[in-house]
N, C-alpha and C positions, 0 to 999 in steps of 0.2 A: 622477594618476597625483600630478603637482606640487601639486594645489588642494586636498590632502589634509595641506600641509606649512604652517603656522601661519603664518602672515611675521611676518620680525623684530619690524618694528613697533609689532605687535596684543601678542606677549607673548614674549617671547625666552626665556624657555626653556621654553615649549610649542614652539616652534619646532626647539629642539635635540633638544629629544626625539624630537620630527617629522622629524627630517633622517636618524636613524640607527634609527627605527622602518621607516617609508618606504623609506629608502636600501638597508634591512637589513644593515644594520651590524655589530648587536645587536639581541636581543631579552630580553624580564626573564627570570629563570631561576626551575624552583619553589621552589628553596631562595632564599630572601627575603636580599635586601642582594647577589644573585651576579647574573653577568650569562652570557650564551649571547652567545660571538661568531660571528656567521657567517664565510660566507668573503668578501665583501665588505668585510668590516672587518679581519678573520683578512689578508685580503691586506695593507691597510697597515700592520696591526702587520710583516708578516714583512718587508716590502721595510725597515722600517727598524730590526728586527733585525738584517736581511743587510749593510746600509750600519753601524750603529755594530759589527757583528761584526769588518766589515772596519779599523774604524777603530782598536779596541781591538788589533787582531791588528797593524797595523800599528803602533803604542808599543810592543810587547813582551810584551801581556798574552795568558795564555793562559783557557782552556774546562776546566772543572772541574764536577762537581757532587758537590754537600753533599745528605745526608737530608732530608725535610719533617718528621720531628718531633726535638724537643731536650728532655732530659731538663729537670727545672724546676727543679734543683741547679744546673746550667748558667745558666740564665737569672737565678736570684739571685744569683750569684758578681761581677754589675756592678753594684753597686747603682743608680745610676744610670738603667743602663738599663733595670731590670728595672718600676723607679718609672715610667719611660718611656711603656712598652711596655702594663701589666698592665693596664688599662681596654680593653684592643684583642685580648687574646690570647682563642682558644681553646683550651682542653685538652680531654685525651684522658687518662679516666680508668682505662678497660674496656680491655680488649681480649682476645680469642679468648674471650670470657666468662665472663672473671676481672677482678677487680679489678687492676690494675696495682700493683706494687712503689714507684712513683717517676712522679707523673705526667708524661706529655710533651703540650711545647707546640708548635701546629701553627704552624711559622714566621710570625713577623711579621715578622720580617729576620735573617738567620747569623753576627753575630758573636761568637756563644758555642761554635756546635759548632764554626765552622772555626777559629776559635783553640785549642779544645782538640785540635784535629788539627795545628795548626800546631807547639803545643808536641812533637810526634813528631816531627816533621819538622823545625825548627830546632836546630843544636848549634853551628855557626858563621856566624861570615861569611860564609863561600862559601857557604853554603847561602841568602844575602840575595843581593838583591830576592826576595820569593814575588811573582809580580804576576798574580793567580787573578781569574777573572771565574765567573759562572754566570749560567745565564738557567735561570728558575724562577717558577714561582708562588707568593704567598705570602698570606696571609688574614689579616686586620686587622677585627675587628669591630666594624665600622660602624655606626652606629646611622642617621644620613640616609644615604643614598647614593642614586648617578644615576651612570647608564651612561656606562664607562670614567672617568667624572672622580673620583670613588667607591666603588667597590667592596668588597664582603666579603672576596672572592678576586680577587687580579688579577694578570698576568701582569707580569714585569720582568727584568732583568739586576741584577744585583750583583758589582760588583768586591770584593775584599778583598786587602788586600797588605801585607808586611811589608817595615821598612826596618831598617839598621842606624843611620841617625841621624833626629835631628826633623827637618832640611835636606833629605834624601833624602823624607822623609815628604810634606812640604810642596812638594815641588817633581811630587811625584805627583796630591795632591791638586789645585792649580792645573793639570796639565797637561792632566788628565779633564775641568776644567771647561771647558778652554777646547776639547774635543770637544766636551762636551754644545753650548758655542756652535756652536763651526760648525756640527756639526750641524743645529742649531735654525734657524741661517739660511740655511746653503747646501741643505742639501734640505729642509727646511719650507716654509722662504722666511718664516720665523717672528724677526722681530729681538726681541732679549734683551736684559736689563739684567744684565750679569754684577757679584756683591758678595758682602759677610760678613755672614750671620744676625747678629742682636743674640745675646746669651746666652740671653735666655728663648725664643725662636724655632731655637734652632738645636738638632740631633739629641742625642737621650738618650744620654749619654757619650762625646759627641766634646770635643776639647779648642776646636773651632768649626767650622762650616757655613759652606763657598761656596753657592750658588746661581743658574740664570739665573730671569730672573723675565720672562715677558710680561703683555704685553696683550691683552685678547680683545674682541671685538666688543661689549662693553655696556660695558667701561670695567674692567673686572674684573682684578685677574693674577691668573693661572695659575703657581704653582711648574711647575716645568717638569723641572726635573733639582736635583739635590745632590750633593756632593763632599763629604767630613770629614778633619777632621784628625783624629786616636782620638788623639793620642800613643801614652804607652804605658797610659794604662787599663785597656785588654782583655791586654796581656799581662798586667802585675802580675797582673789577676786571676784568669790562667791558668798565670800562673812562666811563660810564654815569656822563656826566656833565648836568647846566644849570647856566645858565645868571641870576643872582637873581635880585631884583627889585632894588639895588643899585650899580650894575653893576659888582659886584665881579661875579666868575665862584664858582660852587661847588658841590661837588658831591650830589647825591639825595639819600634819606632814603625810604628803601623799609620795605616792608612786605611780606608775606605769609601766606594759612589758610588755612586749607580742612578738610572735613568731604567723608565716604568713603560707598563701601556698607556692610561693620561692621558694621553700625547702625542695619540691620537687624538682622544683630544677636546679636545688642543689644535688641533690641524688645523681641523677643525671648527668651532668655536668663533674660530678668526683668520682663515678663507677662507669660511666658506657664505655661498649667501646662499638667499632665497626656494625656490631650484628643488632646490635640493638643496646635496653637500657639492662641494667644488671641492679637488680634489688636488694639488698641485707634480706639475710633468713629472719631475722626479727621484723622487720615491714613487707614480710611477703603475705596476702592478704591466700595466695596459691604459696604456699613452699612446694610443691612439689607435686608432678604432674606425669601420672602411665600412662605410658602407650603402646596396645599391645602393636606386634608386625607376622601377620600371619597372611598364608594364602590359603583359596579355600581350601586345600587337603589337611592345615591343620587350627584352621579356625574353632572349631570347638574346643581341646584341648589348651588351644593361646587362650579362649575367654573365659575357660573354666578354671586355669590358673589367675591369672589377671586377677578376675574377681576375687580366688581367695586370696591375693595380696590387699584386695584394697580391703578390704574387709577389715585386713590384720592392723592394716597401720594409719585408718580412717581413725580412730579411738585418741591418737597420740600425736598428729601434725595437720594440718591445713592441705589437703591432699586433692586431686582432681583426675578423674577416670575420662580419656579421651579415645571414645570408642566411638570416633564419627567414620562410618564408610566411606561418606565422598570424598575427604582429603586420603593423600597416601603420608605415609609414613614422611619423609623427606619435609615436605609441607608443613607438618605438623611443628616438628624439630625446628625449623626455622620461624615457626608463626611465636612459640612457648620465647622461643632465645629471644627474638627479637621483645615480647612482652616482659620477661626479665627472671624467671622464675628459676630462685638457686638449683633447683635437682629437676633432674629427668628421668624418670625408672622405665627401662626398654623392656620389654617380657616376649620374645621371640621362642618356636619350636627348638633350639636349641636348652634353652634357658628352664623350660619347663620341664625338659629330661634330667637339667642338674638341680633343680631344685633350687632354683638361683635368679637374680632378678640383675643387669646391668643398670647401674648409677652413672648419669653421667654430671659433672657441675656445672653450672653458668658460668663460674668465673674463668675458669681456664682448660674444660674441657677434657679436663681427668676423669677416664670410664674406671670404675673399680667394679666388682665383679662380686656379688655378695646374698650369703647362700640365708633361704627363706627362714631359716630358723632365727637368725642374729641381727631381722632383717630390721628391728625397731630399736635395737642401743646402734646401730649400726651409723645408719640414719641419723638418728637425732647428735653420732660425732659428727659427723661431715657435713649436717648443718652449722653446727658451734664453731668447726674448724671454717669453714667459709665468710662465718660473718668476723672471727679473729684475721682472717687473711685481710679482705677488704680493708680492715679499717689500716694494717698494717703497711700494705702497699701503698693509701694513698697518706700514710703517715711520714714513708721511705721516700715517695715524690714531692712531696712539701718540705722532709728536712732539704733533698738533694736540690730543690729548687729556690732555698732560703740562702741570699749572700749576708756579709757583715760586710759595710763600705765607711771608709771612712770620708771619702773624693767626689765631691760633684761629678767630675768626668766621670771617675770609672760609675756615681749611679746612671750616671743620664745612658750610658754605654751597654750598661743591662739591660734597662727597659726598653733598647733600642733592638736587642743584640735577642735577648732569655726570655725577658719578663720571671715574674716571681717577684715573692717577699722580699725586699730589701731593710737589716736592722741595720741603722746611721741614728745617728746623732743629730739632735735638733735644739734649739736653743727653749724654745717654748714661745717663741715669735707669732703672731697670726701673718704678718710679713715674710718670713721665710717660709710658712706653711703656703702662703698662697701663690709667692715665687714658683714653687716646687709645682702644682698643680696647672696653674698657667705654662710654665716651660715644657712638660712633661706626662700631664695629663694625670700624675700617681698623686694620690692621699695616701696622708700618713691616716689606716684602718684603725690602730691604736694604739695605745702605750699600755704594755703585757703588764701584768700583775708581777710576773715573775719575774720583771726584766731586772740585771745586775745591775746596783748602782757601781754605775761603771763612770770618772769624769771624760771627757773629748771634747771635740771643739764641732759646734753645730757646723754640717755641711755643707750651708749658705751662707753665712755669714761670720762663721770663726769665733763666736760667740762662746762662752764656758755651756756646757748641754752634764745634766747628772747621769743621763741614759740613754742609751738607745729604743727608737718608736720602729712601729713597722710602716714602709709604707707599701703600696704598692696600685697599682692601676686594676680598677675594680668592676662588677658591675651596675 
């Protein structure tokens, strides 16, 4: 099974596709550019969804649902927004066999239709804030697609909030980015850089956009979550006003934010190896699998002991007992490794005699013998250690492949030979930003929140710069 996965060192792009296909995470759809998310892949997304949904609700947000179809006139109300999305939109012009009076856009994002509803719901400062999230699918007509990373239809969550002031909206935007950072680092075990997007990279219709950027194993960046301060742009487009405490009438302030099934791809690209995906324990639907190993003469005693172990740990962990007779243990080992289950428990006749089990870590293949009596606390400790080790390994990789440079020629050489994140001075000019993109295909991923205020010279034009930004080639 695992031999069908192309080694990363041979062809990284092919490796990624092999892991997705052979691990039964997703498959190509009959509709070009779309994917079918298979149970193994959906289990990862489902766990992500459950975790994020809890985190959103802990910060006061609630879920709702808005229509898939958006009237064309709504899209055109915010000029910058429609301009940004027009090339990616799918448009319905026929319904029920008849031409529609007004074309309907298949949702690329929901700002416009949501703000048409907020106009009905918001009258007074007492109606604010509105903190709504929705779990939905969206369509963006992509020309070049890759499973999970970029598909024509994908699943996501999109938050849309309304506030009485600029400051409240700004606080919301930063609060959600922190939720994304915490989720990425503490659950996905994926280190990220938080910061602000440049004007040319921000969301269409936003005042500014914040992002979390992660480094994949090939050194490329993956934008893994964005949070947008929309100011009053959409409120003005849809004339959403409220009466403030002093009796004055004002337009509300807005935010929007989202992450998508792209995070499943991010998890694979961050932690996967040549045997398949590796799932951090906090996001594993199955945290450990028990595999009995027996011959006919030892079958009964192994089966009885295995059942005892299974019942002992079942209340504490997400565990599965693989007692399928039609497959040999070696096949099961390979299959569960490809799926990415964090721990494997092997139980053979000697384990029964010694009242112990053999635990195998998915991330580093380490084998550990643990007595049956101390199994539960030991398993918890090992799972916690795997979660920490995966994050540390990814962080070490990020640091080792981040370069601070001052010359454009060195910048280009690194991108040609090594790839990775490049910290370099930039004057703030869109012209310099575009020149880098045209000549190297690298973009400014974000302006980090924690960057040092350090005077320097722009690597393109030599003008003054107040600090370094993060450049990288990206997915």
